[in-house]
matplotlib code that plots the C-alpha trace (Angstrom):
import matplotlib.pyplot as plt

x = [108.1, 107.0, 105.3, 103.0, 103.3, 100.3, 100.9, 99.6, 98.9, 100.0, 98.5, 101.4, 100.8, 103.1, 104.7, 106.5, 109.4, 109.2, 109.8, 113.8, 113.4, 112.4, 109.2, 110.0, 110.1, 113.6, 115.5, 116.2, 112.1, 111.7, 113.4, 110.9, 108.1, 109.5, 110.5, 107.4, 105.6, 107.7, 106.1, 102.5, 103.1, 104.6, 101.3, 99.4, 101.4, 100.5, 103.9, 104.2, 107.8, 108.4, 108.5, 110.8, 113.0, 114.9, 113.9, 116.0, 113.7, 113.9, 117.9, 116.8, 117.4, 115.7, 118.0, 118.3, 121.4, 120.6, 118.3, 117.4, 115.4, 114.3, 113.0, 111.0, 109.1, 108.9, 106.5, 105.1, 104.6, 100.8, 100.5, 99.0, 100.8, 99.8, 102.5, 102.8, 104.4, 105.3, 107.8, 109.9, 111.7, 112.2, 116.2, 117.2, 118.3, 116.8, 113.8, 113.5, 110.9, 109.8, 108.2, 106.5, 105.3, 101.4, 100.4, 96.9, 95.6, 96.4, 98.4, 101.4, 104.4, 106.8, 109.2, 110.5, 112.8, 113.8, 115.1, 116.6, 116.3, 118.7, 117.9, 121.1, 121.5, 122.7, 126.5, 125.2, 126.1, 123.4, 120.9, 118.3, 114.9, 113.1, 110.0, 107.2, 108.4, 108.8, 104.8, 103.4, 104.7, 103.9, 100.4, 99.6, 96.1, 96.5, 95.3]
y = [-111.0, -112.3, -115.7, -117.0, -120.7, -123.0, -124.3, -127.5, -129.3, -132.5, -134.9, -136.6, -138.8, -140.0, -143.5, -145.6, -146.3, -142.2, -141.9, -141.8, -143.9, -141.6, -141.3, -138.0, -137.8, -138.3, -135.7, -138.0, -138.3, -134.8, -135.1, -138.2, -135.7, -133.0, -135.5, -136.9, -132.7, -132.2, -135.7, -134.2, -130.9, -132.6, -134.2, -131.5, -130.1, -132.9, -134.6, -138.3, -137.8, -141.6, -139.6, -136.6, -137.4, -139.7, -139.5, -141.6, -141.3, -137.3, -137.1, -135.6, -135.7, -133.6, -134.8, -132.7, -131.1, -129.2, -129.6, -128.1, -127.8, -126.6, -128.2, -125.8, -127.8, -131.7, -133.7, -137.4, -140.8, -140.5, -136.6, -135.4, -132.6, -130.5, -129.7, -126.8, -126.7, -124.0, -123.5, -120.5, -120.2, -121.5, -121.0, -121.3, -125.2, -125.0, -125.2, -124.2, -125.5, -124.4, -126.5, -125.4, -128.2, -127.6, -129.9, -129.8, -130.1, -126.1, -124.7, -124.2, -124.2, -126.9, -127.6, -125.7, -126.2, -126.1, -128.3, -127.6, -130.2, -129.3, -130.3, -132.6, -134.3, -138.0, -136.7, -134.9, -131.9, -128.9, -128.6, -125.8, -126.9, -129.0, -126.8, -129.0, -129.1, -125.2, -124.6, -127.0, -125.5, -122.2, -123.6, -125.2, -124.2, -122.9, -126.5]
z = [51.8, 55.4, 55.8, 58.4, 58.5, 60.2, 64.6, 65.3, 68.1, 69.5, 72.3, 74.2, 76.7, 79.2, 79.3, 81.4, 79.2, 78.9, 82.4, 85.0, 87.6, 89.9, 87.5, 85.8, 81.5, 80.6, 79.1, 75.7, 75.9, 75.0, 71.5, 70.6, 71.3, 68.7, 66.1, 66.6, 66.4, 63.2, 61.9, 62.4, 60.9, 57.7, 57.9, 58.2, 55.1, 53.6, 52.8, 54.7, 56.7, 55.3, 52.0, 52.7, 55.3, 53.0, 49.6, 47.6, 44.4, 44.6, 45.8, 49.4, 53.1, 55.2, 58.3, 62.1, 62.6, 65.6, 68.3, 72.2, 74.7, 77.8, 81.2, 83.0, 85.4, 86.1, 84.3, 85.3, 84.0, 83.1, 82.5, 79.5, 77.6, 74.4, 71.9, 70.0, 67.2, 64.6, 62.4, 63.3, 60.0, 56.7, 55.5, 51.8, 53.3, 56.4, 57.9, 62.1, 64.4, 67.5, 70.4, 73.3, 75.6, 77.7, 80.7, 79.8, 83.3, 83.8, 81.0, 82.2, 80.1, 80.9, 78.6, 75.2, 72.2, 68.4, 65.9, 62.8, 59.6, 56.5, 53.0, 51.9, 48.4, 47.7, 48.3, 51.6, 50.9, 51.8, 48.8, 48.3, 50.0, 47.2, 45.9, 46.2, 50.3, 50.6, 48.5, 51.0, 54.3, 53.0, 51.7, 55.0, 56.7, 60.6, 62.5]

ax = plt.figure().add_subplot(projection="3d")
ax.plot(x, y, z, "-o")
ax.set_aspect("equal")
plt.show()
């Protein structure tokens, strides 16, 4: 059965601390933006991030195990970006997110990436994605 997952948009303002000595967004900043996007996606689905990234009461966590980003055009201090976040794949034990960064001023695609999170149990072994997370993601409305 094919599922349609929600897509959300997050506004990013490039801060001084996000840039390198040339005033261009430093590569590691994009990964912070991506994590912010995952948090906003989870919130959109009714899943408070602090309850799902590490949930000792229910015995699971959702660490990022893979991430990549392509930087297509330079982005400068003070610019505003629209981060488009979508869930591109939900496996038995993992969720893969896709990120597209657009410059608000001219809608240029400036970067794109993806990240995968895996459900783990208390012994740090992969487990099936908890049912309530799967249900929340599958039932979330479009933004």
